[in-house]
Backbone as JSON, one array per atom type, in Angstrom:
{
  "sequence": "METSQLTKNSRTSGFSLVEVLVAITVLTIGLSAMAGLVAQSLSGTERARFMALATTLTSEKLEDLNRWRSVDPHVAAGGSLSTDTTVGTLNYYDDIDLSNTTGQVSETVAVTGGYSSVIHKSTGEVIPNNNSSAPVGSGTIAFHRRWLIESNPVVNGVTLTGSRRVTVNVTAVNLTVQPPVSFQISAIRP",
  "N": [[73.03, 142.62, 157.94], [72.45, 142.01, 155.39], [74.91, 141.39, 154.27], [75.68, 138.96, 155.54], [73.67, 137.32, 154.62], [74.2, 137.32, 151.86], [76.68, 136.08, 151.84], [75.98, 133.55, 152.8], [74.25, 132.64, 150.73], [76.05, 132.52, 148.59], [77.71, 130.47, 149.35], [76.07, 128.22, 149.24], [75.25, 128.01, 146.63], [76.08, 126.61, 143.34], [78.4, 123.87, 142.52], [79.9, 121.26, 144.38], [83.31, 120.09, 144.64], [83.42, 117.3, 144.7], [80.95, 116.62, 143.55], [81.35, 117.56, 140.94], [83.48, 115.92, 140.12], [82.22, 113.38, 140.17], [80.27, 113.77, 138.18], [81.93, 114.16, 135.93], [83.14, 111.67, 135.8], [80.93, 109.96, 135.27], [80.17, 111.02, 132.78], [82.48, 110.46, 131.27], [82.49, 107.63, 131.27], [80.1, 107.17, 129.87], [80.7, 108.41, 127.36], [82.86, 106.82, 126.57], [81.62, 104.32, 126.24], [79.91, 105.0, 124.14], [81.8, 105.6, 122.11], [82.93, 103.07, 121.75], [80.7, 101.71, 120.74], [80.27, 103.09, 118.31], [82.68, 102.45, 116.99], [82.42, 99.66, 116.75], [80.14, 99.55, 115.14], [81.08, 100.77, 112.76], [83.05, 98.9, 112.05], [81.46, 96.63, 111.61], [79.96, 97.52, 109.42], [81.97, 97.85, 107.49], [82.86, 95.19, 107.3], [80.53, 94.0, 106.29], [80.46, 95.22, 103.8], [82.77, 94.12, 102.55], [82.04, 91.45, 102.6], [79.85, 91.47, 100.87], [81.18, 92.1, 98.47], [82.79, 89.78, 98.25], [80.8, 87.85, 97.97], [79.67, 88.57, 95.49], [81.9, 88.17, 93.79], [82.24, 85.41, 94.12], [79.82, 84.34, 93.11], [80.03, 85.26, 90.47], [82.27, 83.82, 89.49], [81.34, 81.2, 89.79], [79.19, 81.19, 87.97], [80.67, 81.59, 85.65], [82.22, 79.21, 85.54], [80.17, 77.33, 85.31], [79.2, 77.68, 82.75], [80.68, 76.24, 80.94], [80.83, 73.29, 78.92], [80.47, 69.85, 79.97], [82.51, 68.25, 78.89], [84.55, 69.96, 78.36], [87.94, 71.1, 78.83], [88.15, 72.99, 80.89], [86.46, 72.21, 82.89], [87.43, 69.88, 83.88], [87.72, 67.41, 86.35], [89.02, 68.47, 89.38], [91.15, 70.59, 91.36], [91.13, 72.48, 94.44], [90.04, 73.44, 97.65], [91.58, 74.16, 99.72], [94.24, 74.52, 99.04], [96.26, 76.12, 96.49], [95.7, 74.87, 93.35], [96.78, 73.27, 90.37], [95.64, 71.68, 87.52], [96.83, 69.79, 85.02], [97.3, 72.15, 82.64], [95.67, 74.0, 83.69], [94.76, 76.42, 86.03], [93.25, 76.3, 89.22], [92.6, 78.51, 90.67], [92.62, 82.03, 91.33], [93.39, 85.58, 91.53], [91.78, 88.54, 92.59], [91.8, 91.97, 92.26], [90.53, 94.91, 93.49], [90.14, 98.3, 92.91], [89.72, 100.96, 95.06], [89.99, 103.6, 94.42], [90.12, 104.07, 91.59], [88.23, 102.4, 90.47], [88.96, 100.26, 89.03], [89.23, 96.81, 88.06], [91.13, 93.95, 88.48], [91.87, 90.78, 87.25], [93.85, 88.17, 88.07], [96.05, 85.55, 87.2], [98.42, 83.01, 88.01], [101.16, 82.34, 85.91], [103.69, 80.61, 83.98], [106.7, 82.0, 84.84], [105.65, 84.37, 85.91], [102.83, 86.5, 86.13], [99.55, 86.68, 84.71], [97.26, 89.05, 83.76], [93.96, 90.34, 83.47], [92.67, 93.4, 82.97], [90.0, 95.35, 83.95], [88.84, 98.37, 83.25], [87.24, 101.27, 84.7], [86.08, 102.67, 82.7], [85.12, 100.83, 80.96], [86.89, 99.71, 79.28], [88.89, 96.89, 78.42], [91.87, 95.38, 79.25], [94.49, 93.26, 78.41], [97.2, 92.16, 80.45], [100.42, 91.31, 80.81], [102.53, 90.81, 83.18], [105.48, 90.62, 85.29], [104.84, 90.56, 87.88], [102.13, 90.59, 90.24], [99.46, 93.01, 90.06], [99.45, 95.84, 92.21], [98.35, 98.39, 94.46], [97.55, 101.59, 95.98], [94.72, 101.67, 98.05], [93.7, 99.3, 97.14], [91.75, 96.38, 97.19], [92.22, 93.08, 97.86], [91.3, 89.86, 96.77], [91.26, 86.31, 97.04], [90.55, 83.58, 95.03], [89.44, 80.23, 95.0], [88.6, 77.12, 93.47], [86.7, 74.1, 93.18], [86.03, 71.26, 91.32], [83.92, 68.62, 91.1], [83.37, 65.41, 89.85], [80.55, 63.27, 89.54], [79.36, 63.76, 92.21], [78.85, 63.1, 95.74], [75.96, 63.49, 97.5], [74.29, 63.9, 100.43], [74.66, 61.17, 100.94], [74.03, 60.02, 98.51], [75.13, 59.14, 95.32], [75.52, 61.22, 92.62], [75.41, 60.37, 89.66], [76.85, 61.21, 86.57], [76.72, 63.9, 86.98], [78.08, 67.07, 88.05], [79.71, 68.86, 90.66], [80.31, 72.15, 91.42], [82.3, 74.11, 93.39], [83.01, 77.19, 94.83], [85.26, 79.28, 96.51], [85.89, 82.32, 98.1], [88.19, 84.54, 99.5], [89.05, 87.4, 101.36], [92.2, 88.91, 101.3], [93.9, 90.99, 102.15], [93.0, 92.47, 104.31], [92.27, 94.08, 107.43], [90.13, 93.28, 108.81], [88.75, 91.16, 111.17], [87.23, 88.1, 112.12], [88.85, 86.87, 109.08], [87.26, 87.81, 105.99], [85.3, 85.57, 104.23], [83.73, 83.62, 101.71], [81.67, 81.03, 100.47], [80.26, 78.98, 97.9], [78.23, 76.51, 96.28], [77.26, 74.6, 93.38], [75.27, 72.24, 91.64], [75.39, 70.51, 88.62], [74.12, 68.86, 85.69]],
  "CA": [[72.33, 141.41, 157.7], [72.53, 141.7, 153.98], [76.21, 140.79, 153.98], [75.68, 137.57, 155.96], [72.76, 136.62, 153.72], [74.92, 137.18, 150.6], [77.72, 135.07, 152.06], [75.31, 132.27, 152.93], [73.78, 132.24, 149.4], [77.17, 132.19, 147.71], [78.25, 129.17, 149.77], [75.16, 127.13, 148.89], [75.05, 127.9, 145.18], [77.19, 125.97, 142.64], [78.65, 122.46, 142.75], [81.12, 120.95, 145.14], [84.34, 119.4, 143.87], [83.03, 115.89, 144.62], [79.87, 116.53, 142.57], [81.94, 117.77, 139.62], [84.24, 114.7, 139.79], [81.25, 112.32, 139.88], [79.68, 114.09, 136.88], [82.95, 113.91, 134.9], [83.3, 110.21, 135.71], [79.76, 109.43, 134.57], [80.27, 111.47, 131.4], [83.57, 109.71, 130.65], [82.01, 106.26, 131.04], [79.11, 107.24, 128.79], [81.38, 108.69, 126.08], [83.66, 105.64, 126.22], [80.68, 103.33, 125.71], [79.46, 105.5, 122.83], [82.91, 105.43, 121.18], [83.01, 101.64, 121.46], [79.56, 101.38, 119.89], [80.54, 103.65, 116.98], [83.76, 101.65, 116.38], [81.84, 98.36, 116.39], [79.24, 99.78, 114.01], [81.91, 100.99, 111.57], [83.68, 97.62, 111.72], [80.42, 95.78, 111.04], [79.64, 98.05, 108.1], [83.09, 97.51, 106.62], [82.82, 93.74, 107.1], [79.4, 93.73, 105.4], [80.87, 95.65, 102.46], [83.69, 93.14, 101.99], [81.29, 90.21, 102.4], [79.07, 91.66, 99.64], [82.12, 91.95, 97.35], [83.16, 88.37, 98.16], [79.62, 87.14, 97.44], [79.59, 88.88, 94.07], [83.0, 87.49, 93.1], [81.96, 83.97, 94.16], [78.74, 84.07, 92.15], [80.55, 85.51, 89.12], [83.13, 82.7, 89.1], [80.49, 80.02, 89.67], [78.5, 81.31, 86.68], [81.69, 81.41, 84.62], [82.57, 77.79, 85.45], [79.0, 76.56, 84.9], [78.87, 77.86, 81.33], [81.46, 75.3, 80.14], [80.27, 71.95, 78.77], [81.13, 68.86, 80.83], [83.7, 67.67, 78.26], [85.56, 71.0, 78.19], [89.03, 70.95, 79.81], [87.97, 73.91, 82.02], [85.67, 71.57, 83.94], [88.04, 68.61, 84.29], [87.67, 67.3, 87.81], [90.27, 68.85, 90.03], [91.1, 71.78, 92.18], [91.18, 72.32, 95.9], [89.6, 74.63, 98.39], [92.53, 74.44, 100.79], [95.53, 74.93, 98.47], [96.21, 76.49, 95.08], [95.9, 73.65, 92.58], [96.8, 73.32, 88.91], [95.41, 70.37, 86.92], [97.34, 69.96, 83.67], [97.73, 73.54, 82.46], [94.6, 74.87, 84.19], [94.8, 76.82, 87.43], [91.97, 76.3, 89.9], [92.64, 79.64, 91.59], [93.03, 83.32, 90.77], [93.34, 86.71, 92.45], [91.01, 89.68, 92.12], [92.17, 93.22, 92.92], [89.55, 95.96, 93.24], [90.67, 99.59, 93.3], [88.76, 101.89, 95.64], [90.18, 104.95, 93.89], [89.87, 104.18, 90.15], [87.16, 101.51, 90.03], [89.57, 99.23, 88.18], [89.2, 95.44, 88.56], [92.13, 93.12, 87.83], [91.79, 89.35, 87.51], [95.22, 87.73, 87.86], [96.38, 84.14, 87.4], [99.85, 82.71, 87.91], [101.62, 81.63, 84.71], [105.12, 80.37, 84.03], [107.51, 83.22, 84.79], [105.03, 85.56, 86.46], [101.39, 86.56, 86.24], [98.79, 87.19, 83.58], [96.1, 89.76, 84.29], [93.01, 91.05, 82.61], [92.27, 94.59, 83.72], [88.73, 95.95, 83.53], [88.83, 99.76, 83.73], [85.91, 101.8, 84.97], [85.56, 103.2, 81.44], [84.63, 99.72, 80.16], [88.02, 99.18, 78.51], [89.47, 95.66, 78.95], [93.26, 95.36, 78.82], [95.33, 92.15, 78.9], [98.42, 92.69, 81.04], [101.34, 90.24, 81.18], [103.61, 91.37, 83.99], [106.22, 89.65, 86.1], [104.3, 90.59, 89.24], [100.71, 90.91, 90.32], [99.27, 94.44, 90.27], [99.12, 96.32, 93.55], [98.19, 99.84, 94.48], [96.92, 102.08, 97.2], [93.28, 101.55, 97.99], [93.33, 98.06, 96.46], [91.24, 95.3, 98.01], [92.61, 91.84, 97.18], [90.56, 88.64, 97.08], [91.83, 85.09, 96.46], [89.49, 82.62, 94.73], [89.78, 78.83, 94.7], [87.41, 76.36, 93.13], [86.79, 72.65, 93.15], [85.04, 70.67, 90.43], [83.83, 67.2, 91.42], [82.52, 64.56, 89.01], [79.72, 62.31, 90.27], [79.46, 64.09, 93.64], [77.99, 62.42, 96.7], [75.16, 64.46, 98.24], [73.44, 63.21, 101.41], [74.85, 59.73, 100.8], [73.6, 59.56, 97.19], [76.03, 59.51, 94.25], [74.8, 61.83, 91.49], [76.15, 59.93, 88.47], [76.68, 62.06, 85.39], [76.64, 65.3, 87.4], [79.29, 67.66, 88.63], [79.49, 69.9, 91.66], [81.31, 73.2, 91.36], [82.34, 74.87, 94.64], [83.92, 78.33, 94.73], [85.53, 79.93, 97.79], [86.57, 83.61, 97.96], [88.67, 85.07, 100.78], [89.76, 88.68, 101.31], [93.53, 88.59, 101.8], [94.7, 92.11, 102.64], [92.17, 93.29, 105.19], [92.48, 93.97, 108.87], [88.88, 92.82, 109.39], [88.92, 89.85, 111.77], [87.95, 87.1, 111.36], [88.92, 87.22, 107.66], [86.03, 87.67, 105.21], [85.36, 84.43, 103.32], [82.4, 83.21, 101.26], [81.73, 79.83, 99.64], [78.99, 78.58, 97.33], [78.31, 75.33, 95.41], [76.14, 74.34, 92.48], [75.34, 70.93, 91.0], [74.89, 70.55, 87.24], [74.25, 67.58, 84.96]],
  "C": [[72.42, 141.02, 156.23], [73.84, 141.01, 153.63], [76.23, 139.32, 154.38], [74.75, 136.73, 155.08], [73.44, 136.36, 152.38], [75.98, 136.1, 150.72], [77.1, 133.69, 152.15], [74.83, 131.76, 151.57], [74.93, 131.84, 148.49], [77.79, 130.85, 148.1], [77.35, 128.02, 149.34], [74.91, 127.02, 147.39], [76.28, 127.27, 144.53], [77.34, 124.51, 143.02], [79.91, 122.28, 143.59], [82.09, 120.2, 144.24], [83.99, 117.92, 143.69], [81.93, 115.71, 143.57], [80.41, 116.68, 141.15], [82.71, 116.51, 139.2], [83.32, 113.53, 139.45], [80.63, 112.56, 138.5], [80.66, 113.8, 135.75], [83.15, 112.41, 134.7], [82.15, 109.58, 134.95], [79.81, 109.8, 133.09], [81.35, 110.7, 130.64], [83.15, 108.28, 130.35], [81.01, 106.23, 129.89], [79.75, 107.48, 127.43], [82.24, 107.52, 125.63], [82.77, 104.55, 125.63], [80.19, 103.72, 124.33], [80.55, 105.32, 121.78], [83.07, 103.97, 120.79], [81.89, 101.19, 120.52], [79.77, 101.88, 118.46], [81.61, 102.83, 116.27], [83.23, 100.29, 115.93], [80.91, 98.49, 115.2], [80.02, 99.98, 112.71], [82.57, 99.7, 111.11], [82.67, 96.68, 111.08], [80.02, 96.23, 109.64], [80.72, 97.7, 107.1], [83.11, 96.01, 106.31], [81.69, 93.37, 106.13], [79.74, 94.13, 103.97], [81.77, 94.61, 101.8], [83.0, 91.8, 101.75], [80.43, 90.32, 101.13], [79.97, 91.54, 98.41], [82.51, 90.49, 97.16], [82.02, 87.54, 97.58], [79.49, 87.35, 95.94], [80.67, 88.15, 93.28], [82.81, 85.97, 93.07], [80.91, 83.6, 93.13], [79.22, 84.23, 90.71], [81.4, 84.34, 88.64], [82.32, 81.43, 88.92], [79.73, 80.04, 88.34], [79.47, 81.08, 85.53], [82.03, 79.94, 84.44], [81.39, 76.95, 84.98], [78.66, 76.7, 83.43], [79.63, 76.9, 80.43], [80.75, 73.95, 80.09], [81.06, 70.96, 79.61], [82.4, 68.28, 80.22], [84.8, 68.7, 78.04], [86.67, 70.84, 79.22], [88.91, 71.89, 81.01], [87.22, 73.26, 83.18], [86.2, 70.18, 84.28], [88.07, 68.56, 85.8], [89.02, 67.65, 88.4], [90.07, 70.06, 90.9], [91.14, 71.44, 93.65], [90.68, 73.6, 96.53], [90.57, 74.99, 99.5], [93.9, 74.86, 100.28], [95.32, 75.35, 97.02], [96.58, 75.26, 94.26], [95.9, 73.96, 91.1], [96.61, 71.9, 88.41], [95.78, 70.51, 85.45], [97.89, 71.37, 83.53], [96.71, 74.52, 83.04], [94.77, 75.15, 85.67], [93.39, 76.79, 87.99], [91.97, 77.37, 91.0], [92.97, 80.89, 90.78], [92.93, 84.39, 91.86], [92.58, 87.85, 91.8], [91.44, 90.89, 92.94], [91.18, 94.29, 92.51], [90.12, 97.28, 93.76], [89.55, 100.48, 93.83], [88.82, 103.25, 94.98], [89.8, 105.08, 92.42], [88.71, 103.34, 89.66], [87.65, 100.38, 89.15], [89.49, 97.86, 88.86], [90.22, 94.64, 87.77], [91.93, 91.68, 88.25], [93.13, 88.76, 87.11], [95.37, 86.24, 88.12], [97.89, 83.97, 87.27], [100.11, 81.94, 86.62], [103.12, 81.43, 84.84], [105.86, 81.7, 83.88], [106.83, 84.47, 85.32], [103.52, 85.44, 86.58], [100.79, 87.04, 84.93], [97.52, 87.81, 84.13], [95.21, 90.25, 83.16], [92.49, 92.19, 83.46], [91.0, 95.17, 83.11], [88.71, 97.35, 84.12], [87.4, 100.23, 83.92], [85.27, 102.39, 83.72], [84.95, 102.11, 80.56], [85.73, 99.08, 79.32], [88.58, 97.94, 79.22], [90.87, 95.53, 78.36], [93.94, 94.1, 79.32], [96.65, 92.73, 79.38], [99.3, 91.52, 81.47], [102.54, 90.85, 81.88], [104.34, 90.26, 84.72], [105.75, 89.67, 87.55], [102.83, 90.97, 89.2], [100.53, 92.39, 90.59], [98.9, 94.75, 91.72], [98.95, 97.82, 93.47], [97.53, 100.29, 95.75], [95.41, 102.01, 97.02], [92.81, 100.29, 97.3], [92.88, 97.03, 97.48], [91.52, 94.01, 97.25], [91.78, 90.67, 97.71], [91.25, 87.47, 96.39], [90.68, 84.11, 96.27], [90.09, 81.25, 94.47], [88.49, 78.13, 94.34], [87.74, 74.89, 93.01], [85.68, 72.15, 92.25], [85.06, 69.16, 90.67], [82.9, 66.5, 90.44], [81.78, 63.58, 89.89], [79.76, 62.57, 91.79], [78.49, 63.26, 94.48], [77.3, 63.5, 97.54], [74.19, 63.69, 99.13], [73.48, 61.69, 101.22], [74.44, 59.16, 99.45], [74.6, 60.05, 96.15], [75.22, 60.02, 93.07], [75.6, 61.54, 90.22], [75.81, 60.83, 87.29], [76.56, 63.54, 85.72], [78.0, 65.8, 87.83], [78.88, 68.72, 89.62], [80.65, 70.87, 91.55], [81.19, 74.0, 92.66], [83.38, 75.96, 94.49], [84.03, 78.96, 96.12], [86.32, 81.21, 97.53], [86.92, 84.12, 99.35], [89.37, 86.4, 100.55], [91.11, 88.47, 101.98], [94.3, 89.76, 102.39], [93.93, 93.03, 103.59], [92.53, 93.07, 106.65], [91.2, 93.52, 109.57], [89.08, 91.39, 109.91], [87.58, 89.35, 112.29], [87.92, 87.45, 109.87], [87.59, 86.95, 106.94], [86.23, 86.53, 104.22], [83.94, 84.02, 102.97], [82.55, 82.02, 100.33], [80.34, 79.47, 99.15], [79.23, 77.4, 96.4], [77.08, 75.25, 94.53], [76.35, 72.97, 91.85], [74.67, 71.05, 89.65], [75.02, 69.18, 86.61], [75.4, 67.64, 83.98]]
}
């Protein structure tokens, strides 16, 4: 009797093949959903990081343009937010390269025969750099800035005579983050 009881207990203990397959399927679906959630979270974090950088670069350029007097050639009406524009000898665009590895920041503008850069090292050293090509490197995040300066802008149907509106747009150009990171801000000054 003991032998038949042992055989009966061994048949009823454990899991059947169908139960194991159902458990594996449920586990696979759960892990797949978790992996998708982690990937989306990482993508959102990376996008937020690039948006914060674009915001900082936009504000920095807007402050830079607002410090010039209205009669200065740097604020002559011109520029474009859709194409790279040069008015006279002034470019209304530039490129910013940020190094993830060295902390170096390069501000580059196109000049006749190549590019002109100002490199800000993490040590605080500022180096002018006149190369025939824009700086590139591994771990570099590139942003393209364009700005538009409008004299006597129209705001809500009202012409603001004697004022100017400065609009700056920054777009990340070498990222796989989709849609591309872009930030724009405007300020009106007398």
